[in-house]
ZADREN-773799 format. One record per residue: residue number from 1; residue in one letter; chain; x, y, z of N, C-alpha, C, O, CB in turn. Coordinates in nm, 2 decimals. Glycine has a CB too. Example, Ala and Ser with C-alpha at 12.3 -4.5 7.8 and 13.67 -1.06 7.14 Angstrom:
BEGIN
+-----+---+---+--------+--------+--------+--------+--------+--------+--------+--------+--------+--------+--------+--------+--------+--------+--------+
!   k ! r ! c !    n.u !    n.v !    n.w !   ca.u !   ca.v !   ca.w !    c.u !    c.v !    c.w !    o.u !    o.v !    o.w !   cb.u !   cb.v !   cb.w !
+-----+---+---+--------+--------+--------+--------+--------+--------+--------+--------+--------+--------+--------+--------+--------+--------+--------+
!   1 ! A ! A !   1.32 !  -0.57 !   0.78 !   1.23 !  -0.45 !   0.78 !   1.32 !  -0.33 !   0.78 !   1.42 !  -0.33 !   0.85 !   1.13 !  -0.45 !   0.90 !
!   2 ! S ! A !   1.28 !  -0.22 !   0.71 !   1.37 !  -0.11 !   0.71 !   1.29 !   0.00 !   0.79 !   1.34 !   0.11 !   0.80 !   1.41 !  -0.06 !   0.57 !
+-----+---+---+--------+--------+--------+--------+--------+--------+--------+--------+--------+--------+--------+--------+--------+--------+--------+
end
This chain:
BEGIN
+-----+---+---+--------+--------+--------+--------+--------+--------+--------+--------+--------+--------+--------+--------+--------+--------+--------+
!   k ! r ! c !    n.u !    n.v !    n.w !   ca.u !   ca.v !   ca.w !    c.u !    c.v !    c.w !    o.u !    o.v !    o.w !   cb.u !   cb.v !   cb.w !
+-----+---+---+--------+--------+--------+--------+--------+--------+--------+--------+--------+--------+--------+--------+--------+--------+--------+
!   1 ! M ! A !   1.97 !   1.20 !   1.47 !   2.05 !   1.14 !   1.58 !   2.20 !   1.15 !   1.49 !   2.31 !   1.15 !   1.54 !   2.00 !   0.95 !   1.64 !
!   2 ! R ! A !   2.17 !   1.16 !   1.34 !   2.31 !   1.17 !   1.22 !   2.39 !   1.30 !   1.28 !   2.50 !   1.30 !   1.32 !   2.25 !   1.21 !   1.01 !
!   3 ! P ! A !   2.33 !   1.39 !   1.28 !   2.36 !   1.52 !   1.29 !   2.48 !   1.55 !   1.42 !   2.59 !   1.60 !   1.43 !   2.22 !   1.60 !   1.30 !
!   4 ! V ! A !   2.38 !   1.48 !   1.51 !   2.46 !   1.47 !   1.66 !   2.60 !   1.39 !   1.66 !   2.71 !   1.43 !   1.69 !   2.35 !   1.39 !   1.76 !
!   5 ! L ! A !   2.57 !   1.26 !   1.63 !   2.69 !   1.19 !   1.59 !   2.81 !   1.25 !   1.54 !   2.93 !   1.25 !   1.59 !   2.65 !   1.12 !   1.50 !
!   6 ! V ! A !   2.77 !   1.30 !   1.44 !   2.89 !   1.34 !   1.36 !   2.93 !   1.48 !   1.40 !   3.03 !   1.53 !   1.34 !   2.87 !   1.34 !   1.21 !
!   7 ! G ! A !   2.87 !   1.57 !   1.50 !   2.93 !   1.68 !   1.59 !   2.98 !   1.63 !   1.75 !   3.06 !   1.70 !   1.82 !   2.80 !   1.79 !   1.61 !
!   8 ! I ! A !   2.96 !   1.57 !   1.77 !   3.06 !   1.45 !   1.85 !   3.18 !   1.44 !   1.79 !   3.28 !   1.50 !   1.83 !   3.01 !   1.30 !   1.84 !
!   9 ! G ! A !   3.16 !   1.38 !   1.71 !   3.28 !   1.27 !   1.65 !   3.39 !   1.39 !   1.62 !   3.51 !   1.38 !   1.65 !   3.23 !   1.17 !   1.48 !
!  10 ! V ! A !   3.31 !   1.54 !   1.54 !   3.44 !   1.61 !   1.55 !   3.50 !   1.73 !   1.63 !   3.60 !   1.79 !   1.62 !   3.44 !   1.64 !   1.44 !
!  11 ! I ! A !   3.40 !   1.73 !   1.74 !   3.45 !   1.76 !   1.84 !   3.53 !   1.70 !   1.93 !   3.61 !   1.77 !   1.98 !   3.39 !   1.79 !   1.88 !
!  12 ! A ! A !   3.52 !   1.57 !   1.95 !   3.63 !   1.48 !   1.96 !   3.77 !   1.48 !   1.92 !   3.87 !   1.47 !   1.99 !   3.59 !   1.40 !   1.91 !
!  13 ! F ! A !   3.76 !   1.50 !   1.76 !   3.90 !   1.45 !   1.65 !   3.95 !   1.62 !   1.70 !   4.07 !   1.62 !   1.75 !   3.85 !   1.40 !   1.40 !
!  14 ! L ! A !   3.91 !   1.74 !   1.70 !   3.98 !   1.82 !   1.76 !   4.04 !   1.86 !   1.85 !   4.13 !   1.94 !   1.84 !   3.97 !   1.87 !   1.75 !
!  15 ! V ! A !   3.99 !   1.80 !   1.95 !   3.99 !   1.80 !   2.10 !   4.13 !   1.66 !   2.13 !   4.23 !   1.66 !   2.20 !   3.78 !   1.74 !   2.17 !
!  16 ! G ! A !   4.10 !   1.57 !   2.04 !   4.25 !   1.49 !   2.02 !   4.35 !   1.56 !   1.97 !   4.46 !   1.57 !   2.03 !   4.25 !   1.39 !   1.93 !
!  17 ! L ! A !   4.30 !   1.65 !   1.77 !   4.47 !   1.68 !   1.83 !   4.48 !   1.79 !   1.88 !   4.60 !   1.82 !   1.86 !   4.57 !   1.69 !   1.73 !
!  18 ! V ! A !   4.43 !   1.87 !   1.94 !   4.48 !   1.96 !   2.05 !   4.59 !   1.88 !   2.19 !   4.68 !   1.93 !   2.25 !   4.31 !   2.03 !   2.11 !
!  19 ! W ! A !   4.54 !   1.77 !   2.19 !   4.62 !   1.68 !   2.27 !   4.71 !   1.62 !   2.21 !   4.80 !   1.56 !   2.26 !   4.56 !   1.60 !   2.34 !
!  20 ! T ! A !   4.69 !   1.63 !   2.07 !   4.83 !   1.53 !   2.06 !   4.94 !   1.61 !   2.00 !   5.06 !   1.57 !   2.00 !   4.80 !   1.39 !   1.94 !
!  21 ! L ! A !   4.90 !   1.77 !   1.95 !   5.00 !   1.85 !   1.91 !   5.09 !   1.87 !   2.04 !   5.21 !   1.88 !   2.03 !   4.94 !   1.97 !   1.85 !
!  22 ! Q ! A !   4.99 !   1.90 !   2.19 !   5.08 !   1.91 !   2.32 !   5.14 !   1.83 !   2.35 !   5.25 !   1.85 !   2.41 !   5.04 !   1.92 !   2.42 !
!  23 ! G ! A !   5.09 !   1.68 !   2.33 !   5.17 !   1.57 !   2.38 !   5.31 !   1.55 !   2.31 !   5.41 !   1.48 !   2.35 !   5.07 !   1.45 !   2.37 !
!  24 ! A ! A !   5.31 !   1.62 !   2.20 !   5.45 !   1.59 !   2.07 !   5.49 !   1.72 !   2.12 !   5.55 !   1.74 !   2.02 !   5.42 !   1.58 !   1.87 !
!  25 ! D ! A !   5.50 !   1.82 !   2.18 !   5.56 !   1.92 !   2.22 !   5.53 !   2.03 !   2.09 !   5.60 !   2.13 !   2.11 !   5.70 !   1.88 !   2.25 !
!  26 ! I ! A !   5.49 !   2.04 !   2.02 !   5.45 !   2.14 !   1.91 !   5.33 !   2.24 !   1.97 !   5.34 !   2.36 !   1.96 !   5.39 !   2.06 !   1.76 !
!  27 ! L ! A !   5.26 !   2.21 !   2.01 !   5.18 !   2.30 !   2.05 !   5.19 !   2.38 !   2.21 !   5.10 !   2.34 !   2.29 !   5.05 !   2.22 !   2.03 !
!  28 ! L ! A !   5.25 !   2.46 !   2.26 !   5.31 !   2.48 !   2.34 !   5.24 !   2.58 !   2.46 !   5.18 !   2.68 !   2.42 !   5.41 !   2.52 !   2.27 !
!  29 ! G ! A !   5.25 !   2.56 !   2.59 !   5.21 !   2.68 !   2.71 !   5.08 !   2.61 !   2.79 !   4.99 !   2.67 !   2.84 !   5.16 !   2.85 !   2.63 !
!  30 ! S ! A !   5.11 !   2.47 !   2.79 !   5.03 !   2.37 !   2.86 !   5.12 !   2.31 !   2.97 !   5.25 !   2.31 !   2.96 !   4.97 !   2.25 !   2.75 !
!  31 ! A ! A !   5.05 !   2.25 !   3.08 !   5.15 !   2.10 !   3.18 !   5.16 !   2.00 !   3.11 !   5.24 !   1.91 !   3.13 !   5.08 !   2.02 !   3.33 !
!  32 ! M ! A !   5.04 !   1.99 !   2.97 !   5.01 !   1.88 !   2.89 !   5.15 !   1.87 !   2.79 !   5.17 !   1.76 !   2.75 !   4.87 !   1.90 !   2.81 !
!  33 ! T ! A !   5.26 !   2.00 !   2.75 !   5.33 !   2.00 !   2.67 !   5.44 !   1.92 !   2.67 !   5.53 !   1.94 !   2.76 !   5.34 !   2.09 !   2.65 !
!  34 ! G ! A !   5.46 !   1.84 !   2.60 !   5.57 !   1.69 !   2.62 !   5.56 !   1.62 !   2.70 !   5.65 !   1.57 !   2.77 !   5.69 !   1.69 !   2.65 !
!  35 ! S ! A !   5.41 !   1.59 !   2.69 !   5.34 !   1.45 !   2.77 !   5.34 !   1.31 !   2.70 !   5.26 !   1.30 !   2.61 !   5.17 !   1.48 !   2.81 !
!  36 ! T ! A !   5.40 !   1.23 !   2.72 !   5.37 !   1.13 !   2.60 !   5.23 !   1.08 !   2.63 !   5.16 !   1.03 !   2.54 !   5.49 !   0.99 !   2.59 !
!  37 ! F ! A !   5.17 !   1.10 !   2.76 !   5.05 !   1.02 !   2.77 !   4.94 !   1.09 !   2.70 !   4.83 !   1.04 !   2.66 !   5.01 !   1.00 !   2.91 !
!  38 ! W ! A !   4.98 !   1.26 !   2.68 !   4.88 !   1.29 !   2.64 !   4.88 !   1.28 !   2.50 !   4.78 !   1.28 !   2.43 !   4.86 !   1.39 !   2.69 !
!  39 ! L ! A !   5.03 !   1.28 !   2.43 !   5.02 !   1.22 !   2.28 !   4.94 !   1.11 !   2.28 !   4.86 !   1.10 !   2.19 !   5.15 !   1.18 !   2.21 !
!  40 ! G ! A !   4.94 !   1.01 !   2.38 !   4.87 !   0.89 !   2.32 !   4.72 !   0.93 !   2.35 !   4.64 !   0.88 !   2.27 !   4.91 !   0.73 !   2.39 !
!  41 ! A ! A !   4.67 !   1.02 !   2.46 !   4.53 !   1.00 !   2.49 !   4.49 !   1.07 !   2.38 !   4.37 !   1.06 !   2.37 !   4.48 !   1.04 !   2.62 !
!  42 ! G ! A !   4.55 !   1.15 !   2.29 !   4.51 !   1.22 !   2.18 !   4.51 !   1.17 !   2.08 !   4.44 !   1.24 !   2.01 !   4.54 !   1.31 !   2.16 !
!  43 ! V ! A !   4.57 !   1.06 !   2.02 !   4.57 !   0.99 !   1.93 !   4.42 !   0.85 !   1.97 !   4.34 !   0.81 !   1.88 !   4.73 !   0.96 !   1.91 !
!  44 ! I ! A !   4.42 !   0.82 !   2.06 !   4.28 !   0.75 !   2.07 !   4.18 !   0.81 !   2.07 !   4.08 !   0.76 !   2.03 !   4.25 !   0.68 !   2.17 !
!  45 ! L ! A !   4.20 !   0.99 !   2.13 !   4.05 !   1.02 !   2.10 !   4.04 !   1.07 !   1.90 !   3.94 !   1.07 !   1.83 !   4.00 !   1.19 !   2.23 !
!  46 ! I ! A !   4.15 !   1.10 !   1.86 !   4.15 !   1.08 !   1.71 !   4.06 !   1.00 !   1.68 !   3.94 !   1.03 !   1.66 !   4.27 !   1.03 !   1.65 !
!  47 ! V ! A !   4.12 !   0.87 !   1.68 !   4.03 !   0.76 !   1.62 !   3.94 !   0.73 !   1.69 !   3.87 !   0.64 !   1.65 !   4.09 !   0.64 !   1.60 !
!  48 ! V ! A !   3.90 !   0.79 !   1.80 !   3.73 !   0.74 !   1.83 !   3.63 !   0.86 !   1.80 !   3.51 !   0.84 !   1.80 !   3.71 !   0.70 !   2.01 !
!  49 ! G ! A !   3.70 !   1.02 !   1.78 !   3.62 !   1.10 !   1.75 !   3.61 !   1.09 !   1.61 !   3.54 !   1.17 !   1.57 !   3.65 !   1.22 !   1.80 !
!  50 ! L ! A !   3.69 !   0.97 !   1.46 !   3.71 !   0.97 !   1.32 !   3.54 !   0.86 !   1.32 !   3.45 !   0.85 !   1.25 !   3.89 !   0.89 !   1.25 !
!  51 ! G ! A !   3.58 !   0.79 !   1.44 !   3.48 !   0.65 !   1.44 !   3.31 !   0.73 !   1.45 !   3.23 !   0.75 !   1.36 !   3.51 !   0.53 !   1.61 !
!  52 ! F ! A !   3.30 !   0.75 !   1.56 !   3.14 !   0.87 !   1.54 !   3.10 !   0.94 !   1.47 !   2.98 !   0.95 !   1.46 !   3.12 !   0.96 !   1.61 !
!  53 ! A ! A !   3.20 !   1.02 !   1.38 !   3.20 !   1.07 !   1.25 !   3.14 !   0.97 !   1.16 !   3.03 !   0.98 !   1.11 !   3.33 !   1.12 !   1.20 !
!  54 ! A ! A !   3.20 !   0.91 !   1.15 !   3.16 !   0.76 !   1.04 !   3.06 !   0.72 !   1.07 !   2.97 !   0.74 !   0.98 !   3.25 !   0.61 !   1.03 !
!  55 ! W ! A !   3.00 !   0.64 !   1.20 !   2.93 !   0.65 !   1.18 !   2.77 !   0.75 !   1.18 !   2.65 !   0.71 !   1.16 !   2.96 !   0.58 !   1.20 !
!  56 ! G ! A !   2.82 !   0.85 !   1.22 !   2.71 !   0.94 !   1.20 !   2.63 !   0.95 !   1.04 !   2.52 !   0.97 !   0.99 !   2.77 !   1.07 !   1.25 !
!  57 ! V ! A !   2.77 !   0.92 !   0.99 !   2.75 !   0.98 !   0.82 !   2.69 !   0.83 !   0.74 !   2.62 !   0.82 !   0.65 !   2.94 !   1.05 !   0.72 !
!  58 ! R ! A !   2.74 !   0.76 !   0.80 !   2.65 !   0.62 !   0.76 !   2.55 !   0.57 !   0.82 !   2.50 !   0.48 !   0.76 !   2.71 !   0.52 !   0.76 !
!  59 ! A ! A !   2.49 !   0.60 !   0.94 !   2.37 !   0.61 !   0.98 !   2.27 !   0.59 !   0.89 !   2.24 !   0.66 !   0.79 !   2.36 !   0.71 !   1.05 !
!  60 ! P ! A !   2.22 !   0.50 !   0.94 !   2.07 !   0.48 !   0.82 !   1.95 !   0.62 !   0.82 !   1.89 !   0.63 !   0.93 !   1.95 !   0.32 !   0.90 !
!  61 ! V ! A !   1.92 !   0.69 !   0.75 !   1.85 !   0.79 !   0.72 !   1.69 !   0.72 !   0.85 !   1.65 !   0.60 !   0.85 !   1.83 !   0.80 !   0.52 !
!  62 ! A ! A !   1.64 !   0.81 !   0.92 !   1.52 !   0.74 !   0.96 !   1.43 !   0.78 !   0.89 !   1.45 !   0.87 !   0.81 !   1.48 !   0.76 !   1.09 !
!  63 ! K ! A !   1.30 !   0.73 !   0.90 !   1.20 !   0.73 !   0.78 !   1.12 !   0.83 !   0.87 !   1.12 !   0.79 !   0.98 !   1.11 !   0.56 !   0.72 !
!  64 ! K ! A !   1.06 !   0.92 !   0.85 !   0.91 !   1.01 !   0.90 !   0.73 !   0.87 !   0.87 !   0.67 !   0.83 !   0.78 !   0.89 !   1.20 !   0.71 !
!  65 ! T ! A !   0.72 !   0.86 !   0.97 !   0.57 !   0.81 !   0.94 !   0.49 !   0.98 !   0.94 !   0.52 !   1.08 !   1.01 !   0.51 !   0.68 !   1.10 !
!  66 ! A ! A !   0.38 !   0.95 !   0.83 !   0.30 !   1.06 !   0.78 !   0.14 !   1.03 !   0.89 !   0.04 !   1.10 !   0.88 !   0.27 !   1.03 !   0.56 !
+-----+---+---+--------+--------+--------+--------+--------+--------+--------+--------+--------+--------+--------+--------+--------+--------+--------+
end
């Protein structure tokens, strides 16, 4: 479960980063460019992604039974 949470967190972080850069008018070439909605949504998704990654890293290791 830990790698899945970290993977979801990394993907969410990267998507949020793209949305933030497009909303901030840094990454051009989309209808999202220059939109404050996508800037805000990107920042929120970055925070959510970091939360999932941290949760995955800090989650306890499952004990295997023999």
